[in-house]
N, CA, C and O atoms as CSV, one atom per row, in Angstrom:
chain,resi,resn,atom,element,x,y,z
A,1,UNK,N,N,-230.162,93.405,-180.151
A,1,UNK,CA,C,-231.556,93.239,-179.821
A,1,UNK,C,C,-232.169,94.586,-179.465
A,1,UNK,O,O,-233.195,94.967,-180.028
A,2,UNK,N,N,-231.566,95.292,-178.558
A,2,UNK,CA,C,-232.073,96.605,-178.208
A,2,UNK,C,C,-231.459,97.649,-179.136
A,2,UNK,O,O,-230.365,97.462,-179.668
A,3,UNK,N,N,-232.170,98.733,-179.315
A,3,UNK,CA,C,-231.667,99.805,-180.159
A,3,UNK,C,C,-230.534,100.510,-179.436
A,3,UNK,O,O,-230.192,100.180,-178.300
A,4,UNK,N,N,-229.963,101.486,-180.120
A,4,UNK,CA,C,-228.854,102.208,-179.515
A,4,UNK,C,C,-229.335,103.108,-178.392
A,4,UNK,O,O,-230.501,103.497,-178.332
A,5,UNK,N,N,-228.419,103.422,-177.520
A,5,UNK,CA,C,-228.713,104.208,-176.335
A,5,UNK,C,C,-229.198,105.619,-176.691
A,5,UNK,O,O,-230.038,106.185,-175.991
A,6,UNK,N,N,-228.670,106.180,-177.776
A,6,UNK,CA,C,-229.051,107.536,-178.179
A,6,UNK,C,C,-230.546,107.629,-178.461
A,6,UNK,O,O,-231.189,108.614,-178.098
A,7,UNK,N,N,-231.095,106.613,-179.102
A,7,UNK,CA,C,-232.518,106.612,-179.432
A,7,UNK,C,C,-233.371,106.697,-178.168
A,7,UNK,O,O,-234.338,107.457,-178.116
A,8,UNK,N,N,-233.010,105.918,-177.154
A,8,UNK,CA,C,-233.775,105.911,-175.920
A,8,UNK,C,C,-233.658,107.249,-175.185
A,8,UNK,O,O,-234.628,107.718,-174.589
A,9,UNK,N,N,-232.487,107.854,-175.229
A,9,UNK,CA,C,-232.299,109.149,-174.581
A,9,UNK,C,C,-233.112,110.221,-175.300
A,9,UNK,O,O,-233.733,111.064,-174.652
A,10,UNK,N,N,-233.114,110.198,-176.639
A,10,UNK,CA,C,-233.905,111.163,-177.411
A,10,UNK,C,C,-235.388,110.990,-177.101
A,10,UNK,O,O,-236.098,111.974,-176.892
A,11,UNK,N,N,-235.856,109.751,-177.072
A,11,UNK,CA,C,-237.272,109.507,-176.787
A,11,UNK,C,C,-237.626,109.892,-175.351
A,11,UNK,O,O,-238.760,110.287,-175.082
A,12,UNK,N,N,-236.672,109.781,-174.428
A,12,UNK,CA,C,-236.893,110.227,-173.050
A,12,UNK,C,C,-237.140,111.730,-173.025
A,12,UNK,O,O,-238.043,112.204,-172.335
A,13,UNK,N,N,-236.333,112.481,-173.781
A,13,UNK,CA,C,-236.522,113.924,-173.847
A,13,UNK,C,C,-237.808,114.296,-174.584
A,13,UNK,O,O,-238.428,115.312,-174.270
A,14,UNK,N,N,-238.213,113.484,-175.560
A,14,UNK,CA,C,-239.503,113.716,-176.220
A,14,UNK,C,C,-240.634,113.569,-175.198
A,14,UNK,O,O,-241.567,114.372,-175.184
A,15,UNK,N,N,-240.551,112.560,-174.358
A,15,UNK,CA,C,-241.548,112.371,-173.310
A,15,UNK,C,C,-241.592,113.540,-172.350
A,15,UNK,O,O,-242.670,113.993,-171.963
A,16,UNK,N,N,-240.423,114.031,-171.962
A,16,UNK,CA,C,-240.368,115.190,-171.068
A,16,UNK,C,C,-240.969,116.406,-171.766
A,16,UNK,O,O,-241.680,117.195,-171.144
A,17,UNK,N,N,-240.683,116.557,-173.060
A,17,UNK,CA,C,-241.251,117.663,-173.822
A,17,UNK,C,C,-242.763,117.578,-173.924
A,17,UNK,O,O,-243.449,118.595,-173.818
A,18,UNK,N,N,-243.294,116.370,-174.130
A,18,UNK,CA,C,-244.746,116.205,-174.189
A,18,UNK,C,C,-245.411,116.576,-172.871
A,18,UNK,O,O,-246.469,117.204,-172.856
A,19,UNK,N,N,-244.789,116.188,-171.774
A,19,UNK,CA,C,-245.337,116.554,-170.466
A,19,UNK,C,C,-245.283,118.065,-170.273
A,19,UNK,O,O,-246.228,118.660,-169.757
A,20,UNK,N,N,-244.177,118.692,-170.688
A,20,UNK,CA,C,-244.054,120.145,-170.547
A,20,UNK,C,C,-245.127,120.865,-171.362
A,20,UNK,O,O,-245.745,121.813,-170.878
A,21,UNK,N,N,-245.347,120.416,-172.600
A,21,UNK,CA,C,-246.379,121.034,-173.433
A,21,UNK,C,C,-247.753,120.804,-172.816
A,21,UNK,O,O,-248.598,121.700,-172.831
A,22,UNK,N,N,-247.979,119.619,-172.279
A,22,UNK,CA,C,-249.256,119.333,-171.631
A,22,UNK,C,C,-249.511,120.206,-170.424
A,22,UNK,O,O,-250.650,120.596,-170.172
A,23,UNK,N,N,-248.466,120.519,-169.671
A,23,UNK,CA,C,-248.617,121.376,-168.494
A,23,UNK,C,C,-248.841,122.830,-168.916
A,23,UNK,O,O,-249.609,123.554,-168.283
A,24,UNK,N,N,-248.167,123.250,-169.987
A,24,UNK,CA,C,-248.279,124.641,-170.440
A,24,UNK,C,C,-249.673,124.948,-170.982
A,24,UNK,O,O,-250.183,126.053,-170.793
A,25,UNK,N,N,-250.291,123.977,-171.652
A,25,UNK,CA,C,-251.615,124.223,-172.227
A,25,UNK,C,C,-252.645,124.490,-171.133
A,25,UNK,O,O,-252.693,123.789,-170.122
A,26,UNK,N,N,-253.458,125.505,-171.351
A,26,UNK,CA,C,-254.526,125.838,-170.405
A,26,UNK,C,C,-255.811,126.066,-171.175
A,26,UNK,O,O,-255.780,126.367,-172.368
A,27,UNK,N,N,-256.928,125.926,-170.505
A,27,UNK,CA,C,-258.214,126.192,-171.120
A,27,UNK,C,C,-259.099,124.963,-171.107
A,27,UNK,O,O,-258.626,123.830,-171.018
A,28,UNK,N,N,-260.385,125.211,-171.197
A,28,UNK,CA,C,-261.358,124.125,-171.165
A,28,UNK,C,C,-261.351,123.304,-172.452
A,28,UNK,O,O,-261.573,122.093,-172.420
A,29,UNK,N,N,-261.101,123.952,-173.569
A,29,UNK,CA,C,-261.157,123.259,-174.863
A,29,UNK,C,C,-260.037,122.233,-174.983
A,29,UNK,O,O,-260.230,121.170,-175.571
A,30,UNK,N,N,-258.877,122.542,-174.433
A,30,UNK,CA,C,-257.713,121.680,-174.626
A,30,UNK,C,C,-257.483,120.708,-173.466
A,30,UNK,O,O,-256.403,120.127,-173.365
A,31,UNK,N,N,-258.467,120.521,-172.595
A,31,UNK,CA,C,-258.303,119.600,-171.464
A,31,UNK,C,C,-258.026,118.174,-171.940
A,31,UNK,O,O,-257.183,117.481,-171.370
A,32,UNK,N,N,-258.736,117.736,-172.986
A,32,UNK,CA,C,-258.521,116.375,-173.473
A,32,UNK,C,C,-257.146,116.245,-174.131
A,32,UNK,O,O,-256.472,115.227,-173.971
A,33,UNK,N,N,-256.732,117.272,-174.867
A,33,UNK,CA,C,-255.404,117.247,-175.492
A,33,UNK,C,C,-254.329,117.261,-174.413
A,33,UNK,O,O,-253.314,116.575,-174.528
A,34,UNK,N,N,-254.557,118.035,-173.377
A,34,UNK,CA,C,-253.616,118.101,-172.269
A,34,UNK,C,C,-253.466,116.728,-171.607
A,34,UNK,O,O,-252.352,116.312,-171.291
A,35,UNK,N,N,-254.570,116.031,-171.398
A,35,UNK,CA,C,-254.514,114.702,-170.797
A,35,UNK,C,C,-253.791,113.700,-171.677
A,35,UNK,O,O,-253.019,112.873,-171.191
A,36,UNK,N,N,-254.046,113.779,-172.982
A,36,UNK,CA,C,-253.371,112.870,-173.915
A,36,UNK,C,C,-251.866,113.123,-173.910
A,36,UNK,O,O,-251.077,112.178,-173.882
A,37,UNK,N,N,-251.464,114.399,-173.937
A,37,UNK,CA,C,-250.032,114.728,-173.934
A,37,UNK,C,C,-249.357,114.271,-172.649
A,37,UNK,O,O,-248.248,113.736,-172.685
A,38,UNK,N,N,-250.013,114.477,-171.524
A,38,UNK,CA,C,-249.434,114.035,-170.257
A,38,UNK,C,C,-249.307,112.510,-170.208
A,38,UNK,O,O,-248.301,111.981,-169.736
A,39,UNK,N,N,-250.325,111.812,-170.695
A,39,UNK,CA,C,-250.283,110.349,-170.707
A,39,UNK,C,C,-249.197,109.808,-171.618
A,39,UNK,O,O,-248.454,108.900,-171.245
A,40,UNK,N,N,-249.110,110.374,-172.825
A,40,UNK,CA,C,-248.071,109.931,-173.753
A,40,UNK,C,C,-246.677,110.235,-173.217
A,40,UNK,O,O,-245.768,109.414,-173.333
A,41,UNK,N,N,-246.515,111.408,-172.637
A,41,UNK,CA,C,-245.219,111.774,-172.078
A,41,UNK,C,C,-244.808,110.846,-170.952
A,41,UNK,O,O,-243.662,110.400,-170.898
A,42,UNK,N,N,-245.729,110.554,-170.059
A,42,UNK,CA,C,-245.423,109.643,-168.952
A,42,UNK,C,C,-245.104,108.246,-169.466
A,42,UNK,O,O,-244.208,107.578,-168.950
A,43,UNK,N,N,-245.839,107.807,-170.482
A,43,UNK,CA,C,-245.567,106.494,-171.073
A,43,UNK,C,C,-244.197,106.432,-171.714
A,43,UNK,O,O,-243.462,105.461,-171.537
A,44,UNK,N,N,-243.852,107.479,-172.466
A,44,UNK,CA,C,-242.530,107.522,-173.099
A,44,UNK,C,C,-241.423,107.518,-172.062
A,44,UNK,O,O,-240.418,106.826,-172.224
A,45,UNK,N,N,-241.602,108.285,-171.003
A,45,UNK,CA,C,-240.567,108.346,-169.970
A,45,UNK,C,C,-240.384,106.979,-169.313
A,45,UNK,O,O,-239.255,106.512,-169.163
A,46,UNK,N,N,-241.473,106.343,-168.923
A,46,UNK,CA,C,-241.373,105.036,-168.279
A,46,UNK,C,C,-240.768,103.983,-169.190
A,46,UNK,O,O,-239.917,103.201,-168.767
A,47,UNK,N,N,-241.212,103.965,-170.450
A,47,UNK,CA,C,-240.715,102.972,-171.398
A,47,UNK,C,C,-239.218,103.139,-171.640
A,47,UNK,O,O,-238.475,102.158,-171.656
A,48,UNK,N,N,-238.781,104.369,-171.826
A,48,UNK,CA,C,-237.383,104.594,-172.156
A,48,UNK,C,C,-236.456,104.449,-170.960
A,48,UNK,O,O,-235.300,104.059,-171.126
A,49,UNK,N,N,-236.932,104.750,-169.769
A,49,UNK,CA,C,-236.112,104.489,-168.579
A,49,UNK,C,C,-235.918,102.982,-168.426
A,49,UNK,O,O,-234.819,102.525,-168.111
A,50,UNK,N,N,-236.980,102.212,-168.646
A,50,UNK,CA,C,-236.863,100.750,-168.559
A,50,UNK,C,C,-235.904,100.215,-169.622
A,50,UNK,O,O,-235.087,99.341,-169.333
A,51,UNK,N,N,-235.995,100.729,-170.839
A,51,UNK,CA,C,-235.095,100.272,-171.901
A,51,UNK,C,C,-233.646,100.662,-171.628
A,51,UNK,O,O,-232.734,99.879,-171.892
A,52,UNK,N,N,-233.426,101.864,-171.101
A,52,UNK,CA,C,-232.064,102.261,-170.747
A,52,UNK,C,C,-231.511,101.380,-169.635
A,52,UNK,O,O,-230.330,101.036,-169.649
A,53,UNK,N,N,-232.350,101.012,-168.676
A,53,UNK,CA,C,-231.919,100.124,-167.600
A,53,UNK,C,C,-231.557,98.741,-168.151
A,53,UNK,O,O,-230.554,98.151,-167.750
A,54,UNK,N,N,-232.381,98.230,-169.076
A,54,UNK,CA,C,-232.081,96.933,-169.685
A,54,UNK,C,C,-230.782,97.007,-170.484
A,54,UNK,O,O,-229.972,96.081,-170.442
A,55,UNK,N,N,-230.585,98.101,-171.207
A,55,UNK,CA,C,-229.350,98.280,-171.975
A,55,UNK,C,C,-228.143,98.330,-171.051
A,55,UNK,O,O,-227.093,97.767,-171.363
A,56,UNK,N,N,-228.290,99.000,-169.918
A,56,UNK,CA,C,-227.204,99.076,-168.934
A,56,UNK,C,C,-226.875,97.684,-168.385
A,56,UNK,O,O,-225.705,97.334,-168.230
A,57,UNK,N,N,-227.911,96.896,-168.092
A,57,UNK,CA,C,-227.684,95.536,-167.590
A,57,UNK,C,C,-227.016,94.659,-168.636
A,57,UNK,O,O,-226.189,93.811,-168.299
A,58,UNK,N,N,-227.363,94.854,-169.898
A,58,UNK,CA,C,-226.735,94.051,-170.947
A,58,UNK,C,C,-225.270,94.407,-171.125
A,58,UNK,O,O,-224.459,93.532,-171.428
A,59,UNK,N,N,-224.912,95.669,-170.944
A,59,UNK,CA,C,-223.497,96.034,-171.061
A,59,UNK,C,C,-222.696,95.506,-169.879
A,59,UNK,O,O,-221.518,95.181,-170.027
A,60,UNK,N,N,-223.324,95.416,-168.702
A,60,UNK,CA,C,-222.638,94.877,-167.530
A,60,UNK,C,C,-222.505,93.366,-167.600
A,60,UNK,O,O,-221.543,92.814,-167.065
A,61,UNK,N,N,-223.445,92.678,-168.246
A,61,UNK,CA,C,-223.466,91.223,-168.283
A,61,UNK,C,C,-223.669,90.756,-169.727
A,61,UNK,O,O,-224.805,90.518,-170.136
A,62,UNK,N,N,-222.591,90.620,-170.506
A,62,UNK,CA,C,-222.730,90.236,-171.918
A,62,UNK,C,C,-223.308,88.831,-172.110
A,62,UNK,O,O,-223.939,88.564,-173.133
A,63,UNK,N,N,-223.107,87.944,-171.161
A,63,UNK,CA,C,-223.667,86.595,-171.284
A,63,UNK,C,C,-225.188,86.647,-171.259
A,63,UNK,O,O,-225.854,85.922,-171.998
A,64,UNK,N,N,-225.728,87.498,-170.417
A,64,UNK,CA,C,-227.180,87.669,-170.359
A,64,UNK,C,C,-227.713,88.253,-171.668
A,64,UNK,O,O,-228.772,87.846,-172.147
A,65,UNK,N,N,-226.987,89.194,-172.236
A,65,UNK,CA,C,-227.401,89.790,-173.505
A,65,UNK,C,C,-227.400,88.746,-174.620
A,65,UNK,O,O,-228.317,88.707,-175.441
A,66,UNK,N,N,-226.382,87.912,-174.647
A,66,UNK,CA,C,-226.310,86.870,-175.677
A,66,UNK,C,C,-227.446,85.869,-175.510
A,66,UNK,O,O,-228.047,85.451,-176.499
A,67,UNK,N,N,-227.747,85.478,-174.275
A,67,UNK,CA,C,-228.832,84.541,-174.011
A,67,UNK,C,C,-230.180,85.138,-174.418
A,67,UNK,O,O,-231.018,84.443,-174.995
A,68,UNK,N,N,-230.391,86.415,-174.122
A,68,UNK,CA,C,-231.634,87.073,-174.513
A,68,UNK,C,C,-231.780,87.135,-176.031
A,68,UNK,O,O,-232.877,86.950,-176.559
A,69,UNK,N,N,-230.679,87.394,-176.729
A,69,UNK,CA,C,-230.727,87.447,-178.194
A,69,UNK,C,C,-231.044,86.074,-178.781
A,69,UNK,O,O,-231.808,85.973,-179.741
A,70,UNK,N,N,-230.466,85.022,-178.214
A,70,UNK,CA,C,-230.747,83.665,-178.685
A,70,UNK,C,C,-232.213,83.319,-178.454
A,70,UNK,O,O,-232.861,82.751,-179.333
A,71,UNK,N,N,-232.745,83.658,-177.277
A,71,UNK,CA,C,-234.148,83.382,-176.992
A,71,UNK,C,C,-235.073,84.181,-177.895
A,71,UNK,O,O,-236.124,83.684,-178.300
A,72,UNK,N,N,-234.691,85.419,-178.216
A,72,UNK,CA,C,-235.524,86.256,-179.072
A,72,UNK,C,C,-235.582,85.704,-180.495
A,72,UNK,O,O,-236.626,85.779,-181.142
A,73,UNK,N,N,-234.482,85.153,-180.987
A,73,UNK,CA,C,-234.430,84.641,-182.356
A,73,UNK,C,C,-234.851,83.179,-182.482
A,73,UNK,O,O,-234.920,82.658,-183.596
A,74,UNK,N,N,-235.131,82.511,-181.374
A,74,UNK,CA,C,-235.535,81.108,-181.397
A,74,UNK,C,C,-236.840,80.951,-182.179
A,74,UNK,O,O,-237.771,81.740,-182.014
A,75,UNK,N,N,-236.897,79.926,-183.031
A,75,UNK,CA,C,-238.057,79.715,-183.897
A,75,UNK,C,C,-239.330,79.455,-183.100
A,75,UNK,O,O,-240.398,79.951,-183.459
A,76,UNK,N,N,-239.226,78.691,-182.037
A,76,UNK,CA,C,-240.415,78.397,-181.234
A,76,UNK,C,C,-240.975,79.654,-180.587
A,76,UNK,O,O,-242.188,79.862,-180.563
A,77,UNK,N,N,-240.088,80.491,-180.064
A,77,UNK,CA,C,-240.555,81.730,-179.445
A,77,UNK,C,C,-241.171,82.667,-180.483
A,77,UNK,O,O,-242.129,83.382,-180.187
A,78,UNK,N,N,-240.624,82.664,-181.695
A,78,UNK,CA,C,-241.194,83.485,-182.773
A,78,UNK,C,C,-242.600,83.022,-183.112
A,78,UNK,O,O,-243.496,83.845,-183.300
A,79,UNK,N,N,-242.801,81.727,-183.192
A,79,UNK,CA,C,-244.130,81.179,-183.485
A,79,UNK,C,C,-245.109,81.549,-182.364
A,79,UNK,O,O,-246.247,81.935,-182.632
A,80,UNK,N,N,-244.667,81.432,-181.122
A,80,UNK,CA,C,-245.530,81.773,-179.985
A,80,UNK,C,C,-245.906,83.249,-180.032
A,80,UNK,O,O,-247.066,83.597,-179.812
A,81,UNK,N,N,-244.930,84.132,-180.321
A,81,UNK,CA,C,-245.225,85.565,-180.402
A,81,UNK,C,C,-246.213,85.865,-181.520
A,81,UNK,O,O,-247.122,86.676,-181.342
A,82,UNK,N,N,-246.043,85.216,-182.674
A,82,UNK,CA,C,-246.955,85.450,-183.792
A,82,UNK,C,C,-248.370,84.982,-183.466
A,82,UNK,O,O,-249.340,85.653,-183.819
A,83,UNK,N,N,-248.497,83.844,-182.800
A,83,UNK,CA,C,-249.829,83.370,-182.410
A,83,UNK,C,C,-250.468,84.307,-181.392
A,83,UNK,O,O,-251.673,84.551,-181.440
A,84,UNK,N,N,-249.664,84.831,-180.473
A,84,UNK,CA,C,-250.191,85.766,-179.485
A,84,UNK,C,C,-250.663,87.049,-180.167
A,84,UNK,O,O,-251.689,87.614,-179.790
A,85,UNK,N,N,-249.907,87.512,-181.179
A,85,UNK,CA,C,-250.335,88.701,-181.926
A,85,UNK,C,C,-251.656,88.446,-182.638
A,85,UNK,O,O,-252.539,89.304,-182.639
A,86,UNK,N,N,-251.792,87.287,-183.234
A,86,UNK,CA,C,-253.022,86.959,-183.951
A,86,UNK,C,C,-254.198,86.889,-182.989
A,86,UNK,O,O,-255.278,87.397,-183.293
A,87,UNK,N,N,-254.005,86.271,-181.843
A,87,UNK,CA,C,-255.076,86.171,-180.857
A,87,UNK,C,C,-255.456,87.552,-180.328
A,87,UNK,O,O,-256.639,87.851,-180.165
A,88,UNK,N,N,-254.461,88.390,-180.060
A,88,UNK,CA,C,-254.743,89.750,-179.587
A,88,UNK,C,C,-255.485,90.545,-180.652
A,88,UNK,O,O,-256.391,91.314,-180.329
A,89,UNK,N,N,-255.114,90.371,-181.913
A,89,UNK,CA,C,-255.812,91.047,-183.001
A,89,UNK,C,C,-257.268,90.615,-183.092
A,89,UNK,O,O,-258.149,91.446,-183.313
A,90,UNK,N,N,-257.527,89.326,-182.923
A,90,UNK,CA,C,-258.913,88.826,-182.939
A,90,UNK,C,C,-259.720,89.425,-181.791
A,90,UNK,O,O,-260.862,89.845,-181.978
A,91,UNK,N,N,-259.124,89.461,-180.613
A,91,UNK,CA,C,-259.825,90.003,-179.451
A,91,UNK,C,C,-260.139,91.478,-179.656
A,91,UNK,O,O,-261.250,91.925,-179.370
A,92,UNK,N,N,-259.161,92.237,-180.153
A,92,UNK,CA,C,-259.386,93.671,-180.391
A,92,UNK,C,C,-260.456,93.876,-181.450
A,92,UNK,O,O,-261.289,94.774,-181.323
A,93,UNK,N,N,-260.445,93.053,-182.494
A,93,UNK,CA,C,-261.449,93.182,-183.553
A,93,UNK,C,C,-262.848,92.978,-182.985
A,93,UNK,O,O,-263.736,93.784,-183.260
A,94,UNK,N,N,-263.068,91.931,-182.207
A,94,UNK,CA,C,-264.379,91.679,-181.630
A,94,UNK,C,C,-264.764,92.754,-180.620
A,94,UNK,O,O,-265.936,93.111,-180.499
A,95,UNK,N,N,-263.780,93.262,-179.904
A,95,UNK,CA,C,-264.031,94.336,-178.937
A,95,UNK,C,C,-264.515,95.602,-179.648
A,95,UNK,O,O,-265.451,96.256,-179.190
A,96,UNK,N,N,-263.878,95.940,-180.760
A,96,UNK,CA,C,-264.276,97.125,-181.525
A,96,UNK,C,C,-265.662,96.928,-182.130
A,96,UNK,O,O,-266.470,97.856,-182.148
A,97,UNK,N,N,-265.937,95.733,-182.621
A,97,UNK,CA,C,-267.276,95.449,-183.158
A,97,UNK,C,C,-268.309,95.585,-182.055
A,97,UNK,O,O,-269.396,96.114,-182.288
A,98,UNK,N,N,-267.990,95.121,-180.867
A,98,UNK,CA,C,-268.917,95.223,-179.733
A,98,UNK,C,C,-269.161,96.676,-179.336
A,98,UNK,O,O,-270.280,97.038,-178.974
A,99,UNK,N,N,-268.146,97.496,-179.399
A,99,UNK,CA,C,-268.307,98.913,-179.067
A,99,UNK,C,C,-269.186,99.604,-180.114
A,99,UNK,O,O,-270.034,100.433,-179.786
A,100,UNK,N,N,-268.964,99.245,-181.366
A,100,UNK,CA,C,-269.740,99.887,-182.452
A,100,UNK,C,C,-271.198,99.499,-182.342
A,100,UNK,O,O,-272.015,99.930,-183.155
């Protein structure tokens, strides 16, 4: 269900790199780029730490990992996720139209 641990570690370092580049950049012109880099870096770090923690818990408790995989592949849960994606897409579409 979860990707390999190496991927999460690499993405963690990408997040740290984005934050470092964001801190290094100076100047009035690049303030918005600096903010975007810092935000993306912080997001990557938080996401990958959470995924590494989940991966660690799954290795400690294989029964929990198996149960999560069964729930993820369950047909009813798949239908619910697809409907939620469709509803979110509709909301975003109307939101963008409203902004325009």
